[in-house]
C-alpha positions in Angstrom: 0.0 0.0 0.0 1.5 3.4 -0.9 2.3 5.3 2.3 0.8 8.5 0.9 -2.7 7.2 0.0 -4.3 9.4 2.7 -2.1 12.4 1.8 -3.1 12.1 -1.9 -6.8 11.8 -1.1 -6.8 14.8 1.4 -4.7 16.9 -0.9 -7.2 16.4 -3.7 -10.5 16.2 -1.9 -10.4 18.0 1.5 -11.3 21.5 2.6 -10.0 23.2 5.8 -12.1 23.4 8.9 -11.4 25.4 12.1 -12.8 24.2 15.4 -12.6 26.5 18.4 -11.5 25.0 21.7 -14.5 23.6 23.7 -16.6 23.0 20.5 -17.9 19.5 19.7 -17.0 18.0 16.4 -19.5 15.2 16.8 -21.8 13.9 19.5 -22.7 10.4 20.3 -25.6 9.3 18.0 -24.6 11.7 15.2 -24.3 10.4 11.6 -20.8 10.9 10.0 -20.8 14.0 7.9 -17.2 14.0 6.8 -13.9 12.2 7.2 -11.6 14.4 9.2 -7.8 14.6 9.6 -6.4 16.7 12.4 -3.7 19.1 11.4 -3.2 21.1 14.6 -4.7 21.1 18.1 -6.2 18.4 20.3 -9.5 16.5 20.2 -10.9 14.4 23.1 -13.0 11.4 22.4 -15.3 10.5 25.2 -17.7 7.6 25.7 -20.9 8.7 27.4 -21.8 6.7 30.6 -25.2 5.6 31.6 -25.0 7.2 35.0 -23.9 10.5 33.5 -20.6 12.0 32.5 -18.2 10.2 30.3 -15.0 8.1 30.0 -12.1 9.5 28.1 -11.2 7.0 25.4 -8.3 8.9 23.7 -6.9 12.3 22.9 -6.4 12.8 19.2 -3.2 14.5 18.1 -2.2 15.9 14.8 -2.4 13.4 11.9 -5.2 11.5 13.6 -8.1 10.4 11.4 -11.6 10.9 12.8 -14.8 9.4 11.3 -13.0 6.5 9.5 -14.2 3.7 11.9 -17.7 5.0 11.7 -17.7 5.1 7.9 -16.5 1.5 7.8 -19.4 0.6 10.2 -22.9 1.9 10.3 -22.0 5.6 9.9 -22.9 6.6 13.4 -20.7 8.0 16.2 -20.8 6.1 19.5 -18.6 8.7 21.2 -18.5 12.5 21.5 -15.5 14.2 19.9 -14.6 17.7 21.3 -11.8 20.2 20.7 -9.6 20.5 23.7 -7.8 23.4 21.9 -8.5 25.6 18.9 -7.9 23.0 16.2 -7.4 22.9 12.5 -8.7 19.9 10.4 -9.1 18.8 6.8 -12.5 17.4 5.9 -13.6 15.1 3.0 -17.4 15.2 2.8 -19.0 11.9 3.9 -20.5 11.0 0.5 -17.2 11.6 -1.3 -15.3 9.6 1.4 -17.6 6.6 0.9 -17.0 6.7 -2.8 -13.3 6.8 -2.3 -13.6 3.8 0.0 -15.4 1.8 -2.7 -13.2 2.9 -5.6 -9.7 3.1 -4.1 -8.4 0.0 -2.4 -5.3 1.8 -1.1 -7.4 4.5 0.5 -9.7 1.8 2.0 -6.7 0.0 3.5 -5.2 3.2 4.9 -8.5 4.2 6.6 -9.0 0.6 7.9 -5.5 0.6 9.4 -6.2 4.0 11.1 -9.5 2.6 12.4 -7.7 -0.4 13.9 -5.0 1.7 15.5 -7.8 3.8 17.1 -9.1 0.7 18.8 -5.8 0.2 20.6 -6.4 1.7 24.1 -4.0 4.5 25.1 -2.1 4.1 28.3 -3.5 6.5 31.0 -0.3 8.5 31.0 -0.5 8.9 27.2 -4.1 10.0 27.4 -3.3 12.7 30.0 0.0 13.9 28.7 -0.1 17.7 28.7 2.4 19.7 26.7 0.7 23.1 26.5 -0.1 24.3 30.0 -2.1 27.4 30.7 -1.2 29.3 34.0 -3.8 32.0 34.8 -3.6 34.4 37.7 -7.0 34.7 39.4 -6.1 37.0 42.2 -4.0 40.1 42.8 -0.3 40.0 44.0 0.5 37.0 41.7 3.2 37.7 39.1 2.3 35.0 36.7 5.0 35.5 34.2 7.7 35.4 36.9 6.3 32.2 38.4 6.0 30.6 35.0 9.6 31.5 34.1 10.9 30.1 37.4 8.8 26.9 37.0 10.2 26.6 33.4 13.8 26.8 34.8 13.0 24.1 37.3 11.6 21.9 34.5 14.7 22.5 32.4 16.9 21.1 35.2 15.0 17.8 34.6 16.0 17.8 30.9 12.8 19.3 29.4 12.8 21.8 26.6 10.3 24.5 27.8 9.0 27.7 26.2 7.1 30.4 28.1 4.7 32.8 26.3 2.4 35.5 27.5 0.0 38.0 26.0 2.4 38.8 23.2 1.2 35.6 21.6 -2.5 36.7 21.7 -4.5 35.1 18.9 -1.6 33.2 17.5 -2.9 30.5 15.1 -3.1 26.8 16.1 -0.5 26.1 13.5 2.0 28.5 15.1 1.4 26.9 18.5 1.7 23.4 16.9 5.1 24.4 15.5 6.2 25.8 18.8 5.1 22.6 20.5 7.1 20.5 18.1 10.2 22.4 19.1 9.7 22.0 22.8 8.5 19.4 25.3 6.3 21.9 27.1 4.8 25.3 26.4 3.7 27.4 29.4 1.2 30.1 28.7 1.2 32.7 31.4 -1.9 35.0 31.7 -1.8 37.8 34.3 -4.7 38.9 36.3 -6.9 41.2 34.2 -5.7 39.9 30.8 -9.2 38.7 30.0 -8.9 38.4 26.3 -5.6 36.4 26.6 -7.1 34.3 29.4 -10.0 33.3 27.2 -7.6 32.6 24.3 -5.4 30.4 26.7 -8.4 28.4 27.8 -9.0 27.4 24.1 -5.4 26.4 23.4 -4.2 24.3 26.3 -4.1 20.7 27.5 -4.4 21.6 31.1 -5.6 24.8 32.9 -3.9 25.9 36.1 -5.5 28.6 38.2 -3.0 30.5 40.4 -4.1 32.5 43.4 -2.5 34.2 46.4 -3.5 32.2 49.4 -4.6 35.3 51.4 -6.9 36.5 48.7 -10.6 35.3 49.1 -11.9 33.4 46.1 -14.5 35.1 43.9 -18.1 34.8 44.9 -19.1 33.0 41.7 -17.7 30.0 39.8 -14.7 30.8 37.6 -16.2 30.4 34.1 -13.5 30.7 31.5 -12.5 27.0 31.7 -13.9 25.2 28.7 -16.4 22.4 29.2 -13.8 19.9 27.8 -11.2 21.0 30.4 -13.7 20.7 33.2 -15.3 17.4 32.1 -12.0 15.7 31.7 -10.7 17.0 35.0 -7.8 18.9 33.4 -8.0 21.7 35.9 -5.6 22.4 38.7 -5.3 25.1 41.4 -2.1 26.5 42.8 -2.3 28.5 46.0 0.8 30.6 46.7 1.4 30.9 50.4 3.6 33.6 52.0 7.2 32.7 52.7 7.6 30.8 55.9 3.9 29.6 56.1 3.7 26.7 58.5 0.2 25.6 57.7 -2.2 26.6 54.9 -5.8 27.4 55.9 -9.2 28.0 54.3 -8.3 26.4 50.9 -11.6 24.6 50.5 -13.6 27.6 49.2 -11.4 27.6 46.1 -12.7 24.2 45.2 -16.3 25.6 45.4 -15.6 28.1 42.6 -13.3 25.9 40.4 -13.9 22.1 40.1 -10.2 21.3 40.2 -8.9 17.8 40.0 -5.8 18.7 42.0 -4.9 21.5 44.4 -1.2 22.4 45.1 0.2 24.5 47.9 3.5 26.3 47.4 5.4 28.9 49.3 6.8 32.1 47.7 10.3 31.5 46.6 10.5 28.0 48.1 12.7 26.0 45.7 11.5 22.6 47.0 7.8 23.5 46.3 8.7 24.7 42.9 10.7 21.5 42.2 7.6 19.5 43.2 5.5 21.3 40.6 8.3 20.8 38.0 8.1 17.0 38.7 4.4 17.0 38.4 4.2 18.9 35.1 7.1 17.0 33.5 5.7 13.6 34.5 8.4 12.8 37.0 6.3 13.0 40.1 6.2 10.1 42.7 3.1 8.9 44.4 2.8 6.8 47.5 -0.2 4.5 48.3 -0.3 3.0 51.8 -2.6 0.1 52.6 -4.3 -0.9 55.9 -3.4 -3.8 58.1 -3.7 -2.9 61.8 -0.5 -2.6 63.7 1.4 -3.9 60.7 0.9 -0.5 59.0 3.7 0.8 61.2 5.9 -0.6 58.5 4.9 2.3 56.3 7.1 4.5 58.5 10.1 2.4 57.7 9.4 2.7 54.0 9.1 6.5 54.4 12.4 6.6 56.3 14.1 4.6 53.5 12.7 7.0 50.8 14.1 9.9 52.7 17.5 8.3 52.8 17.4 7.4 49.2 16.3 11.0 48.4 13.1 9.9 46.7 10.5 12.6 46.8 6.8 12.0 47.6 4.4 14.2 45.7 1.0 12.5 46.0 -0.4 10.4 48.8 -3.3 8.1 49.4 -4.1 5.6 52.1 -6.6 3.3 53.7 -7.3 2.8 57.4 -4.0 3.0 59.4 -2.2 3.5 56.0 -4.3 6.7 55.7 -3.2 8.0 59.1 0.4 7.6 58.2 -0.1 9.1 54.7 -1.9 12.0 56.2 1.1 12.7 58.5 3.4 12.7 55.5 1.0 15.0 53.6 1.1 17.4 56.7 4.8 17.8 56.1 5.9 16.1 59.3 9.5 15.0 59.1 10.7 11.6 60.3 11.2 12.6 63.9 7.8 14.3 64.2 5.8 11.5 62.6 7.6 9.0 64.7 6.8 10.9 67.9 3.2 11.5 67.0 2.4 7.9 66.0 4.1 6.6 69.2 1.9 9.0 71.3 -1.3 8.1 69.4 -1.0 4.4 69.1 2.0 2.8 70.8 2.2 4.3 74.3 -1.4 3.5 75.1 -4.2 1.8 73.2 -6.7 4.1 71.5 -9.1 1.1 71.5 -9.5 0.8 75.3 -12.8 2.7 75.7 -14.7 -0.6 75.6 -18.5 -0.2 75.2 -21.5 -2.4 75.3 -21.5 -3.6 71.7 -24.6 -2.1 70.2 -22.7 -0.6 67.3 -19.1 -1.5 68.1 -16.8 -2.8 70.8 -15.5 0.7 71.5 -17.0 4.1 71.8 -14.4 5.6 69.5 -14.0 8.6 71.7 -10.3 7.9 72.3 -9.6 7.6 68.6 -11.5 10.9 68.0 -9.5 12.6 70.7 -6.2 11.5 69.3 -7.0 12.4 65.8 -8.1 15.8 67.0 -4.8 16.2 69.0 -2.6 15.5 66.1 -4.5 16.7 63.0 -6.6 19.5 64.6 -9.0 21.3 62.3 -6.9 20.7 59.2 -8.8 20.4 55.9 -7.6 18.0 53.3 -7.1 20.8 50.8 -4.8 22.6 53.3 -2.2 19.8 53.2 1.2 20.4 51.6 0.8 17.4 49.3 -2.3 16.2 47.5 -3.9 13.5 49.7 -6.9 11.2 49.4 -8.2 8.4 51.6 -10.8 5.7 51.3 -13.8 4.6 53.3 -16.6 2.1 52.6 -20.0 3.6 52.1 -22.5 1.1 53.6 -25.4 3.2 52.3 -24.5 2.8 48.6 -22.3 -0.3 48.9 -19.4 1.3 47.2 -16.1 3.2 47.8 -16.1 6.7 49.3 -13.1 8.9 48.3 -12.2 11.7 50.7 -10.5 14.5 48.8 -11.7 17.5 50.7 -13.3 18.5 53.9 -12.1 17.7 57.5 -9.0 15.5 57.5 -9.6 13.9 60.9 -13.2 13.2 60.0 -12.0 11.4 56.8 -9.4 9.5 58.8 -12.0 8.5 61.4 -14.2 7.1 58.6 -11.3 5.2 57.0 -10.3 3.7 60.3 -13.8 2.6 61.4 -13.5 -1.2 61.2 -17.0 -2.6 61.5 -17.6 -4.1 65.0 -14.5 -2.3 66.5 -15.2 1.4 66.0 -18.7 3.0 65.5 -19.3 4.1 61.9 -19.1 7.7 60.7 -22.3 9.3 59.4 -21.7 12.0 56.9 -24.2 13.6 54.5 -26.7 10.8 55.1 -24.2 8.1 54.4 -22.8 5.5 56.8 -19.0 5.2 56.4 -16.7 2.5 57.7 -13.2 1.1 57.1 -12.0 1.5 53.5 -10.2 -1.8 53.5 -13.5 -3.5 52.7 -13.4 -2.0 49.2 -9.9 -0.7 48.5 -7.2 -1.7 50.9 -4.3 -0.5 48.7 -5.5 2.6 46.8 -2.8 2.6 44.1 -5.4 3.5 41.4 -6.3 6.7 43.3 -2.7 7.9 43.2 -2.1 6.8 39.6 -5.0 8.9 38.2 -3.6 12.0 39.9 -0.3 12.0 38.0 1.9 10.7 35.1 4.9 9.6 37.2 5.7 6.4 39.2 3.5 5.2 42.1 4.9 3.2 45.0 2.4 0.9 46.6 3.1 -0.5 50.1 1.0 -3.5 51.1 1.2 -4.8 54.6 -1.9 -7.1 54.4 -0.8 -9.8 52.0 1.7 -11.5 54.4 0.9 -14.2 56.8 -2.7 -14.0 58.1 -4.3 -15.4 61.2 -3.1 -18.6 62.8 -5.1 -20.8 65.2 -3.1 -19.4 68.1 -4.3 -15.9 67.3 -7.8 -17.0 68.3 -6.8 -17.7 71.9 -6.8 -15.4 74.9 -3.1 -14.5 75.8 -2.6 -14.9 78.7 -5.6 -17.2 79.3 -8.4 -16.8 81.8 -8.5 -14.1 84.4 -4.8 -13.2 83.7 -6.0 -11.8 80.4 -7.9 -9.1 82.4 -5.5 -8.6 85.3 -2.4 -8.3 83.0 -4.0 -5.4 81.0 -3.9 -7.5 77.7 -7.6 -6.8 77.4 -6.7 -3.3 76.3 -5.7 -4.7 73.0 -9.1 -6.2 72.5 -10.2 -9.8 72.4 -9.2 -12.1 69.5 -12.3 -11.0 67.5 -10.5 -7.8 66.8 -7.9 -9.7 64.8 -10.6 -11.7 63.1 -12.3 -8.5 62.0 -9.2 -6.8 60.8 -8.1 -9.8 58.8 -11.6 -10.2 57.3 -11.5 -6.6 56.1 -8.0 -6.9 54.5 -8.1 -10.4 53.1 -9.1 -9.3 49.7 -5.9 -7.2 49.4 -3.9 -9.9 47.7 -6.6 -10.6 45.1 -6.8 -6.8 44.4 -3.1 -6.2 43.8 -2.6 -4.2 40.6 -0.9 -5.8 37.7 2.8 -5.1 37.3 3.6 -2.0 35.3 6.5 0.3 34.5 4.9 3.1 36.5 4.4 1.0 39.7 6.9 -0.1 42.4 5.3 -2.6 44.8 6.8 -3.0 48.3 5.5 -5.8 50.6 7.2 -5.7 54.0 7.7 -9.1 55.8 5.7 -8.4 59.0 4.7 -11.9 59.8 6.1 -11.5 63.4 3.8 -8.5 64.0 0.2 -9.3 65.0 -2.7 -7.3 63.5 -3.4 -5.7 66.9 0.1 -5.9 68.3 0.3 -2.1 68.8 3.4 -2.3 70.9 5.4 -4.0 68.1 6.3 -0.6 66.6 10.0 -0.9 66.2 9.8 -4.4 64.6 7.2 -3.3 62.1 9.1 -0.1 61.2 12.3 -2.1 60.7 10.5 -4.5 58.4 9.3 -1.7 56.2 12.7 -0.1 56.1 14.3 -3.5 55.0 11.6 -4.0 52.3 12.2 -0.6 50.8 15.9 -0.9 50.9 15.6 -4.3 49.1 14.0 -2.3 46.3 16.7 0.5 46.4 17.8 0.0 42.8 14.2 0.7 41.6 13.6 3.5 44.0 16.9 5.3 43.4 15.9 5.7 39.8 13.2 8.1 41.1 15.6 10.3 42.9 15.2 14.0 41.9 
């Protein structure tokens, strides 16, 4: 088949079409009106879902053929195709394209090959890869061009070719932007506060929109409207809140999520090189995520993994966790260093049991008040959006029977829900939903981290090692000595049964091996699920397991 069959047909038969960013080329159910080839820009192809919304199938890039698979079928779109950017296409009218398919075997073969290639699913990172990023200041006291230039410098230290453009590029054609993109790995468009025309132009040209605000500036009273529907629906919107230098703890970030439905919110400090380096990792696809699973006292091993990552100089940019894994992930997201998180976990869980407020078991074996108090002591009134690193945790929604993802709101309330093992801690009631331990539905939330970034995710599973043994079902020591020795404070053997029952599905749910996943499974067989005093042994097991993967992890050093 001649390699230029499509080129010859489009050169002879096609006419140019311009499609503004945010405009639909075709909707699900439409009949094909033309065979299109993309010359410049980006098109998102989305499959509508029965429950509403849609699933991103692919992002079409220049040279992609759109409509060919439909012409070879029944002529009807099953997906919606929308311009993510201002795009330029070539179009052969549908009737003429059908004639060419019948009369020109080479053309038919080329269209069929393109249609088959389209059926090959993109890797998630490929679908999300963003090379033109729009940074828009949405509050005063943000020098957007300066921040973009400093971010570009940080990205260049990672080997990326980066261009920065501002309002001087206003109304540049999609072809010009495409040529600039071909010369660089990334193009950063920086729109200052008040540059409304350039802001609207940016929103139609970009792969991802990033709103930048001064943290001390109140958000606008109405939703920010210049993001295109394609950007919003495909969750390609970020917020960066710039904190004053020396800020210890961000606060009142949640209102920004009310005016902009951002998929990610980042906190940075003015002139902080480490915060800027984290953004550079995120936007170049070199970020590192960490997912921590539940497993009772065995989750102490996560602290050993974190210690090893610090020694290996591996950054942590995104965090997610379940149950006790969520508590430790939250501590890391708070920005606690190794000494502080060690001290706080010892105080909260090791020095005395938070499960000793035994109750008559109407809802659970404990009242949960001690757990509530300790979460309040260490996490206070922190909101999830106020954390220094993006964080999510998982609970199980007994009302709907599915997974509940906590990505905003009260941090300690989210942790309390994720920890609420049925029968041990009372459930959390939130918004008319009954929430319990997330281990029932997603003990190792690797997928929640993966969907947040394009880099490598480290998953630490402490629940797939040795489970319960017959001896674990016995009172130790037996009889009255179990009460008089204080061993009752750990809870009866049913506690271990319930913890293991919640996490037993962990092994079956382990993600398939991938290049963007490093799996760490500490050998914590000597640590019982409710052995809250076995802190040092579990931490050491986590450290050993991480160091055993040092070659893989060292490759993530930045």
